[in-house]
NUTIMAR-226428 format. One line per 2 residues: number of its first residue (from 1); their letters; for each residue x, y, z of C-alpha. Coordinates in nm, 2 decimals, decimal comma. Each point is the difference from the previous one (the first is absolute). Example, Ala and Ser with C-alpha at 12.3 -4.5 7.8 and 13.67 -1.06 7.14 Angstrom:
1) as) 1,23 -0,45 0,78; 0,14 0,34 -0,07 .
% end
This chain:
1) xx) -0,17 0,65 -2,22; 0,38 0,01 0,03 .
3) xx) 0,03 0,08 0,37; 0,34 0,16 -0,04 .
5) xx) -0,14 0,25 -0,25; -0,19 0,18 0,28 .
7) xx) 0,32 0,16 0,11; 0,08 0,12 -0,35 .
9) xx) -0,35 0,15 -0,01; 0,03 0,18 0,33 .
11) xx) 0,35 0,12 -0,08; -0,14 0,18 -0,30 .
13) xx) -0,33 0,13 0,13; 0,07 0,06 0,37 .
15) xx) 0,38 0,01 0,02; 0,03 0,21 0,31 .
17) xx) -0,25 -0,18 0,21; 0,15 -0,18 0,30 .
19) xx) 0,01 -0,38 -0,08; 0,19 -0,18 0,27 .
21) xx) 0,13 0,07 0,35; 0,24 -0,24 0,17 .
23) xx) 0,19 0,13 0,30; 0,18 0,32 -0,12 .
25) xx) -0,05 -0,08 -0,37; -0,29 0,19 -0,17 .
27) xx) -0,03 -0,05 -0,38; -0,24 0,16 -0,24 .
29) xx) -0,15 -0,21 -0,28; 0,25 0,14 -0,25 .
31) xx) 0,29 -0,09 0,23; -0,14 -0,34 0,09 .
33) xx) -0,07 -0,09 -0,37; 0,36 0,09 -0,09 .
35) xx) 0,13 -0,22 0,28; -0,23 -0,29 -0,10 .
37) xx) 0,12 0,03 -0,36; 0,36 -0,02 0,11 .
39) xx) -0,06 -0,33 0,18; -0,21 -0,13 -0,29 .
41) xx) 0,28 0,08 -0,25; 0,26 -0,14 0,23 .
43) xx) -0,19 -0,33 0,01; -0,02 0,00 -0,38 .
45) xx) 0,37 0,06 -0,01; 0,04 -0,32 0,22 .
47) xx) -0,19 -0,19 -0,27; -0,33 -0,02 0,19 .
49) xx) -0,28 -0,06 -0,25; -0,38 -0,01 -0,01 .
51) xx) -0,13 -0,28 0,22; 0,33 -0,04 0,21 .
53) xx) -0,05 -0,02 0,37; 0,17 0,26 0,22 .
55) xx) 0,00 -0,09 0,38; 0,04 0,25 0,28 .
57) xx) 0,11 -0,07 0,36; -0,04 0,34 0,15 .
59) xx) -0,17 0,18 0,29; -0,21 0,31 -0,07 .
61) xx) 0,21 0,24 -0,20; -0,01 0,23 -0,30 .
63) xx) 0,20 -0,26 -0,19; -0,26 -0,27 0,06 .
65) xx) -0,28 0,24 -0,10; 0,17 0,10 -0,32 .
67) xx) 0,09 -0,36 -0,10; -0,37 -0,09 -0,03 .
69) xx) -0,06 0,26 -0,27; 0,33 -0,03 -0,18 .
71) xx) -0,05 -0,37 -0,04; -0,35 0,06 -0,12 .
73) xx) 0,11 0,25 -0,26; 0,22 -0,25 -0,17 .
75) xx) -0,26 -0,28 0,01; 0,20 -0,21 0,25 .
77) xx) -0,16 -0,15 0,31; 0,08 0,11 0,35 .
79) xx) 0,02 -0,26 0,28; 0,00 0,17 0,34 .
81) xx) 0,13 -0,22 0,29; -0,03 0,05 0,37 .
83) xx) 0,31 0,10 0,19; -0,11 -0,23 0,28 .
85) xx) 0,07 -0,31 -0,21; 0,30 -0,21 0,08 .
87) xx) 0,26 -0,11 -0,26; -0,16 -0,34 -0,09 .
89) xx) -0,34 0,16 -0,05; 0,14 0,28 -0,22 .
91) xx) 0,20 -0,25 -0,21; -0,32 -0,21 -0,05 .
93) xx) -0,20 0,31 -0,11; 0,27 0,13 -0,23 .
95) xx) 0,01 -0,34 -0,17; -0,37 -0,05 -0,01 .
97) xx) -0,05 0,35 -0,15; 0,27 -0,04 -0,27 .
99) xx) 0,15 0,33 0,11; 0,29 0,12 -0,21 .
101) xx) 0,09 0,32 0,20; 0,02 0,06 0,38 .
103) xx) -0,01 0,35 0,15; 0,08 0,02 0,37 .
105) xx) 0,22 0,19 0,24; 0,32 -0,06 0,19 .
107) xx) -0,17 -0,12 0,32; -0,11 -0,31 -0,19 .
109) xx) 0,35 -0,07 -0,15; 0,08 -0,30 0,22 .
111) xx) -0,34 -0,16 -0,08; 0,06 0,06 -0,37 .
113) xx) 0,35 -0,14 0,02; -0,14 -0,32 0,15 .
115) xx) -0,25 -0,06 -0,28; 0,18 0,14 -0,31 .
117) xx) 0,19 -0,33 -0,09; -0,33 -0,18 -0,03 .
119) xx) -0,17 0,26 -0,22; 0,18 -0,05 -0,32 .
121) xx) -0,28 0,14 -0,21; 0,09 0,35 0,14 .
123) xx) 0,31 0,14 -0,18; 0,28 0,14 0,21 .
125) xx) -0,06 0,35 -0,12; -0,37 -0,01 0,09 .
127) xx) 0,03 0,02 0,38; -0,05 0,36 0,09 .
129) xx) 0,07 0,16 0,34; -0,14 0,35 0,09 .
131) xx) 0,25 0,10 0,26; 0,30 -0,16 -0,18 .
133) xx) 0,31 -0,04 0,21; 0,25 -0,06 -0,28 .
135) xx) -0,05 -0,38 -0,03; 0,06 -0,07 -0,37 .
137) xx) -0,21 -0,31 0,02; -0,30 0,23 0,00 .
139) xx) -0,12 0,28 -0,22; -0,04 0,35 0,14 .
141) xx) -0,37 0,08 -0,04; 0,05 0,38 0,01 .
143) xx) 0,30 0,00 -0,23; -0,20 -0,20 -0,26 .
145) xx) -0,28 0,26 0,02; 0,24 0,29 -0,02 .
147) xx) 0,15 -0,14 -0,32; -0,34 -0,05 -0,16 .
149) xx) -0,20 0,27 -0,18; -0,32 0,15 0,14 .
151) xx) -0,19 -0,03 -0,33; -0,30 -0,21 -0,04 .
153) xx) 0,10 -0,37 -0,06; -0,02 -0,06 -0,38 .
155) xx) -0,21 -0,25 -0,20; -0,19 -0,16 0,29 .
157) xx) -0,35 -0,13 -0,08; -0,19 -0,11 0,31 .
159) xx) -0,33 -0,19 -0,04; -0,27 0,02 0,27 .
161) xx) 0,03 -0,38 0,04; 0,37 0,01 0,06 .
163) xx) 0,10 -0,08 0,36; 0,10 0,30 0,22 .
165) xx) 0,10 -0,19 0,31; 0,01 -0,33 0,19 .
167) xx) -0,10 0,04 0,36; 0,09 -0,30 0,22 .
169) xx) -0,25 -0,09 0,26; 0,09 0,07 0,36 .
171) xx) 0,05 -0,37 0,07; -0,22 -0,01 0,31 .
173) xx) -0,14 -0,33 -0,13; 0,20 -0,24 -0,21 .
175) xx) 0,26 0,09 -0,26; -0,01 0,36 -0,14 .
177) xx) -0,16 0,03 -0,34; 0,08 0,25 -0,27 .
179) xx) -0,31 0,21 -0,08; 0,02 0,17 -0,34 .
181) xx) -0,15 0,34 -0,07; -0,01 0,15 -0,35 .
183) xx) 0,02 0,36 -0,10; -0,38 -0,01 -0,05 .
185) xx) -0,06 -0,13 0,35; 0,21 0,28 0,15 .
187) xx) -0,18 0,25 -0,22; -0,32 -0,13 0,16 .
189) xx) 0,15 0,07 0,34; 0,06 0,35 -0,12 .
191) xx) -0,35 0,09 -0,10; -0,20 -0,22 0,24 .
193) xx) 0,17 0,13 0,32; 0,03 0,36 -0,12 .
195) xx) -0,38 0,00 -0,03; -0,07 -0,19 0,31 .
197) xx) 0,21 0,23 0,22; -0,12 0,32 -0,16 .
199) xx) 0,36 0,09 -0,08; 0,11 0,29 -0,22 .
201) xx) 0,33 0,13 -0,15; 0,06 0,22 0,31 .
203) xx) -0,04 -0,29 0,24; 0,29 -0,09 0,23 .
205) xx) 0,05 -0,37 0,09; 0,21 -0,12 0,29 .
207) xx) 0,13 -0,36 0,01; 0,20 -0,16 0,27 .
209) xx) -0,04 -0,37 -0,07; 0,26 -0,20 -0,20 .
211) xx) -0,06 0,06 -0,37; 0,10 -0,35 -0,08 .
213) xx) -0,35 -0,10 0,12; -0,28 0,01 -0,25 .
215) xx) -0,21 0,22 0,23; 0,23 0,29 -0,08 .
217) xx) -0,15 0,00 -0,36; -0,34 0,07 0,15 .
219) xx) 0,11 0,37 0,06; 0,31 0,02 -0,22 .
221) xx) -0,18 -0,07 -0,33; -0,27 0,27 0,03 .
223) xx) 0,25 0,25 0,13; 0,23 -0,06 -0,31 .
225) xx) -0,30 -0,01 -0,23; -0,12 0,35 0,10 .
227) xx) 0,34 0,15 0,03; -0,05 0,07 0,37 .
229) xx) 0,27 0,00 0,27; 0,12 -0,32 0,17 .
231) xx) 0,19 0,02 0,33; 0,19 -0,32 0,08 .
233) xx) 0,13 -0,06 0,35; 0,28 -0,24 0,08 .
235) xx) -0,22 -0,18 0,25; -0,30 0,05 0,22 .
237) xx) 0,05 0,20 0,32; -0,32 0,14 0,14 .
239) xx) 0,15 0,33 0,13; 0,18 0,09 -0,32 .
241) xx) -0,30 -0,12 -0,20; -0,22 0,25 0,18 .
243) xx) 0,25 0,28 -0,04; 0,03 -0,07 -0,37 .
245) xx) -0,37 0,02 -0,05; -0,01 0,34 0,18 .
247) xx) 0,30 0,14 -0,18; -0,08 -0,12 -0,36 .
249) xx) -0,38 0,04 0,02; -0,05 -0,36 -0,10 .
251) xx) -0,34 -0,09 -0,13; 0,00 -0,38 -0,06 .
253) xx) 0,15 -0,28 0,21; -0,03 -0,38 0,02 .
255) xx) 0,08 -0,19 0,32; -0,01 -0,36 0,12 .
257) xx) -0,19 -0,05 0,33; 0,31 -0,01 0,22 .
259) xx) 0,11 0,34 -0,13; -0,34 0,15 0,07 .
261) xx) 0,02 -0,13 0,36; 0,35 0,15 0,04 .
263) xx) -0,13 0,34 -0,13; -0,30 0,00 0,24 .
265) xx) 0,24 -0,08 0,29; 0,26 0,25 -0,10 .
267) xx) 0,05 0,30 0,24; 0,01 0,22 -0,30 .
269) xx) -0,33 -0,11 -0,15; -0,24 0,29 -0,04 .
271) xx) -0,28 0,08 -0,24; 0,15 0,34 -0,06 .
273) xx) 0,33 -0,14 -0,13; -0,19 -0,24 -0,23 .
275) xx) -0,26 0,25 -0,12; 0,13 0,00 -0,36 .
277) xx) -0,09 -0,37 -0,05; -0,28 -0,07 -0,24 .
279) xx) 0,04 -0,38 0,01; 0,12 -0,25 0,26 .
281) xx) -0,01 -0,34 -0,16; 0,06 -0,33 0,19 .
283) xx) 0,10 -0,32 -0,18; 0,20 -0,32 0,04 .
285) xx) -0,20 -0,14 0,30; -0,33 0,07 0,17 .
287) xx) -0,01 0,31 0,22; -0,21 -0,07 0,31 .
289) xx) -0,30 0,22 0,07; 0,15 0,14 0,31 .
291) xx) 0,27 0,17 -0,21; -0,23 0,10 -0,28 .
293) xx) -0,22 0,18 0,24; 0,29 0,18 0,17 .
295) xx) 0,13 0,11 -0,34; -0,34 0,12 -0,12 .
297) xx) -0,05 0,19 0,33; 0,32 0,20 -0,03 .
299) xx) 0,01 0,03 -0,38; -0,36 -0,04 -0,14 .
301) xx) -0,09 -0,04 -0,36; 0,34 -0,13 -0,12 .
303) xx) 0,00 -0,38 0,06; 0,02 -0,25 -0,28 .
305) xx) 0,06 -0,37 0,02; 0,14 -0,22 -0,27 .
307) xx) -0,01 -0,37 -0,03; 0,20 -0,15 -0,28 .
309) xx) 0,23 -0,27 -0,13; 0,32 0,05 -0,19 .
311) xx) -0,13 -0,25 -0,25; -0,26 0,26 -0,10 .
313) xx) -0,33 0,05 0,18; -0,08 0,31 0,20 .
315) xx) -0,29 0,15 0,19; -0,01 0,35 0,16 .
317) xx) -0,22 0,14 0,28; -0,05 0,36 -0,09 .
319) xx) 0,02 0,27 0,27; -0,36 0,09 -0,06 .
321) xx) -0,12 -0,36 0,06; 0,19 -0,05 0,32 .
323) xx) -0,28 0,12 0,24; -0,26 -0,23 -0,15 .
325) xx) 0,23 -0,30 -0,06; 0,28 0,03 0,26 .
327) xx) 0,08 -0,37 0,01; 0,01 -0,04 -0,38 .
329) xx) 0,30 0,01 -0,23; -0,20 0,16 -0,27 .
331) xx) -0,09 -0,10 -0,36; 0,20 -0,10 -0,31 .
333) xx) 0,17 0,27 -0,20; -0,17 0,09 -0,34 .
335) xx) 0,03 -0,26 -0,27; 0,05 -0,27 0,27 .
337) xx) -0,23 -0,27 0,11; -0,04 -0,20 0,33 .
339) xx) -0,16 -0,32 0,10; -0,01 -0,19 0,33 .
341) xx) 0,03 -0,37 -0,09; -0,03 -0,34 0,18 .
343) xx) 0,24 -0,29 -0,03; -0,17 -0,10 -0,33 .
345) xx) 0,06 0,34 -0,16; -0,36 0,09 0,03 .
347) xx) -0,11 0,35 0,11; -0,16 0,00 0,35 .
349) xx) -0,30 0,21 0,11; 0,03 0,35 0,14 .
351) xx) 0,12 -0,01 0,36; 0,15 -0,35 -0,02 .
353) xx) 0,37 -0,05 0,06; 0,21 -0,13 -0,28 .
355) xx) 0,33 0,05 -0,19; 0,05 0,35 -0,14 .
357) xx) 0,06 -0,02 -0,38; 0,05 0,28 -0,25 .
359) xx) 0,11 0,10 -0,34; 0,07 0,33 -0,19 .
361) xx) 0,27 0,21 -0,16; 0,25 -0,05 0,29 .
363) xx) 0,01 -0,38 -0,04; 0,35 -0,14 -0,06 .
365) xx) 0,07 -0,20 -0,32; 0,14 -0,26 0,24 .
367) xx) 0,28 -0,11 0,23; 0,34 0,01 -0,17 .
369) xx) 0,08 -0,34 -0,16; -0,26 -0,16 0,22 .
371) xx) -0,31 -0,09 -0,21; -0,09 -0,27 0,25 .
373) xx) -0,03 0,25 0,29; -0,18 0,25 -0,23 .
375) xx) -0,26 -0,26 -0,09; -0,07 -0,06 0,37 .
377) xx) -0,03 0,37 0,08; -0,20 0,11 -0,31 .
379) xx) -0,29 -0,23 -0,09; -0,22 0,09 -0,30 .
381) xx) 0,14 0,35 0,01; -0,08 0,05 0,37 .
383) xx) 0,28 0,06 0,25; -0,05 -0,20 0,32 .
385) xx) 0,13 0,20 0,29; 0,01 -0,26 0,28 .
387) xx) -0,18 0,26 0,21; -0,34 -0,06 0,16 .
389) xx) -0,27 0,27 -0,01; -0,36 0,09 -0,09 .
391) xx) -0,19 0,28 -0,17; -0,30 0,19 0,14 .
393) xx) -0,31 0,09 -0,19; 0,17 0,31 -0,14 .
395) xx) 0,29 -0,21 -0,14; 0,26 0,13 0,26 .
397) xx) 0,27 -0,26 0,09; 0,07 -0,10 0,36 .
399) xx) 0,31 -0,20 0,09; -0,03 -0,30 0,23 .
401) xx) 0,35 -0,14 0,00; 0,27 -0,17 -0,20 .
403) xx) -0,07 -0,36 -0,07; 0,35 -0,09 0,14 .
405) xx) -0,08 0,19 0,32; -0,32 -0,18 0,07 .
407) xx) -0,01 -0,19 0,33; -0,20 -0,32 0,00 .
409) xx) -0,09 -0,08 0,36; -0,21 -0,30 0,07 .
411) xx) -0,12 0,01 -0,36; -0,11 0,36 0,03 .
413) xx) 0,15 0,28 -0,22; 0,15 0,27 0,22 .
415) xx) 0,10 0,32 -0,16; 0,30 0,17 0,17 .
417) xx) -0,11 0,35 -0,10; -0,32 -0,02 0,20 .
419) xx) 0,20 -0,07 0,31; 0,26 0,27 -0,08 .
421) xx) -0,28 0,26 -0,03; -0,09 -0,08 0,37 .
423) xx) 0,36 0,00 0,13; 0,10 0,32 -0,16 .
425) xx) -0,27 0,18 0,20; 0,19 -0,05 0,32 .
427) xx) 0,16 0,33 0,10; 0,34 -0,16 0,07 .
429) xx) 0,02 -0,17 -0,34; 0,18 0,16 -0,29 .
431) xx) 0,00 -0,28 -0,25; -0,12 -0,36 -0,01 .
433) xx) 0,04 -0,31 -0,22; -0,21 -0,31 0,06 .
435) xx) 0,08 -0,34 -0,15; -0,06 -0,37 0,08 .
437) xx) 0,21 -0,23 0,21; -0,03 -0,38 0,05 .
439) xx) -0,26 -0,13 0,25; -0,03 -0,36 0,10 .
441) xx) -0,38 0,00 0,00; -0,11 0,27 -0,25 .
443) xx) 0,29 -0,03 -0,25; 0,07 0,37 0,01 .
445) xx) -0,08 0,28 0,24; 0,05 0,38 -0,03 .
447) xx) 0,31 0,17 0,15; 0,07 0,37 0,00 .
449) xx) 0,34 0,18 -0,04; -0,03 0,35 0,14 .
451) xx) 0,20 0,32 0,00; -0,09 0,21 0,30 .
453) xx) 0,01 0,38 0,02; 0,21 -0,03 0,31 .
455) xx) 0,18 -0,31 0,11; -0,15 -0,15 0,32 .
457) xx) -0,32 0,19 -0,03; -0,20 -0,32 0,03 .
459) xx) 0,08 -0,37 0,07; -0,05 -0,27 -0,25 .
461) xx) -0,26 -0,18 0,21; -0,20 0,32 0,06 .
463) xx) -0,01 0,08 -0,37; -0,11 -0,36 -0,09 .
465) xx) -0,28 0,03 0,25; -0,10 0,35 -0,13 .
467) xx) -0,01 -0,13 -0,36; -0,19 -0,33 0,08 .
469) xx) -0,27 0,19 0,18; -0,07 0,21 -0,31 .
471) xx) 0,02 -0,24 -0,30; -0,33 -0,11 -0,15 .
473) xx) 0,06 -0,37 0,00; 0,18 -0,26 0,21 .
475) xx) 0,21 -0,12 -0,29; 0,14 0,36 -0,03 .
477) xx) 0,15 -0,01 0,34; 0,38 0,03 -0,01 .
479) xx) 0,21 -0,25 0,18; 0,30 0,22 0,08 .
481) xx) 0,16 0,34 -0,07; 0,36 0,07 -0,08 .
483) xx) 0,13 0,36 0,04; 0,25 0,11 -0,26 .
485) xx) 0,21 0,32 -0,06; -0,08 -0,02 -0,37 .
487) xx) -0,13 -0,25 -0,26; 0,20 -0,15 -0,28 .
489) xx) -0,09 0,18 -0,32; 0,09 -0,02 -0,36 .
491) xx) 0,14 0,28 -0,21; -0,35 0,12 -0,07 .
493) xx) -0,08 0,04 0,37; -0,23 -0,30 0,02 .
495) xx) -0,01 -0,20 0,32; 0,14 -0,35 -0,05 .
497) xx) -0,24 -0,21 0,20; 0,14 -0,32 -0,14 .
499) xx) 0,34 0,08 0,15; -0,16 0,05 0,34 .
501) xx) -0,21 -0,31 -0,03; 0,29 -0,21 -0,11 .
503) xx) 0,21 0,13 0,29; -0,27 -0,10 0,25 .
505) xx) -0,05 -0,34 -0,15; 0,37 -0,07 0,04 .
507) xx) 0,01 0,12 0,35; -0,34 -0,08 0,14 .
509) xx) -0,05 0,15 0,34; 0,27 0,26 -0,03 .
511) xx) -0,03 0,36 -0,07; 0,06 0,13 -0,35 .
% end
């Protein structure tokens, strides 16, 4: 279960198959494996050893992609970091992860300059820049690779229990936590998702999200496992995304809800251009029924929905179950178990809302150096998600909302998603986020942030009236609406409700 060995295997048995496409770079498995080996040997030449942490601060690129596998081949641990983090946050994560190597590019040089003096655990010759500009304080990434051989790294024994990566949480709540995944866990991603998506070695995967986000491994691992083709885009742009699918005959894609909405609203969207798709999987946040129905009308028989936590519990709604369970997020993957529990860790009856808990082969061994947080998240072997949901008589899971997003108004639990499903049905509404704001009488009351299809298409007061005429209960009525050009999002594309809520609380009565 040495993840890096997959490339050695494919280089031998399917050397000429297209492995990776990034912009104008197209590498076969033989070419890719040689490039990965050069980086692995370069890291060994720097003194990197099994268990050492190698941090990356890179946007989507061939270099970032290769680093994952090169580090894995030598038994080291990759620590991907978001390019959106500021200097202090990067410094904290580099210290927390015990990283001994940093791989970045020249656009981050000033940030690295600011934090280097405080990171004495990283030797001067272990700061690598990809587009090196002759600064002798940094090593030239490509020069180091060129000087290294493309032979398989010698004498490395990787155990399935060895860590492959540390993925830091997005930090949407509290301090980021380092989530550890072993080679065995990533191997489970390989097999579980390849089967769930009906993938094969001839599949073509397109990915436009940041690959520092754990969601990328949901399609990356099965693609690598099968020796299929992975097309990586620098960033998501709906027009170029559509054209890439048509040109490359892409079969499998994963998208967060905001990207699906952008595709559906693109002037280039057409079922003909997307006809090669066999899977369209949504993840990262709930996709509202309005958009599910639109997607299934234009591209029937392709829709999958994934619910999951980086810590290691996953359900998938299969494309063949969508029509009978359209509001469900599916069932646990094979070898996984799920329970809906109350506050006393007791399983609740079918149909009753409780906390979603799970366990299985994807479960993390723990948060890096934080046994205290691990004990709170994993109780008696069960991962407690912090998400609320219920199962139906067939065992299918239905999300209700995040615990932290729950609005308590006059002692009544109000679930933002129920209100969002109403608002998104308005023809002028493109996207919506509902959250609680302070209320003198009720404690909290719902508010909606809205992105319109066309600015000025409807007034705030008219939309409030439209919504409040349609919600099922008085406590679901929204107090106000704020129109926004876009929502704050993390690197994974998730909407940051907390940021919007905090902004409103600080400036009560003002627009966001």
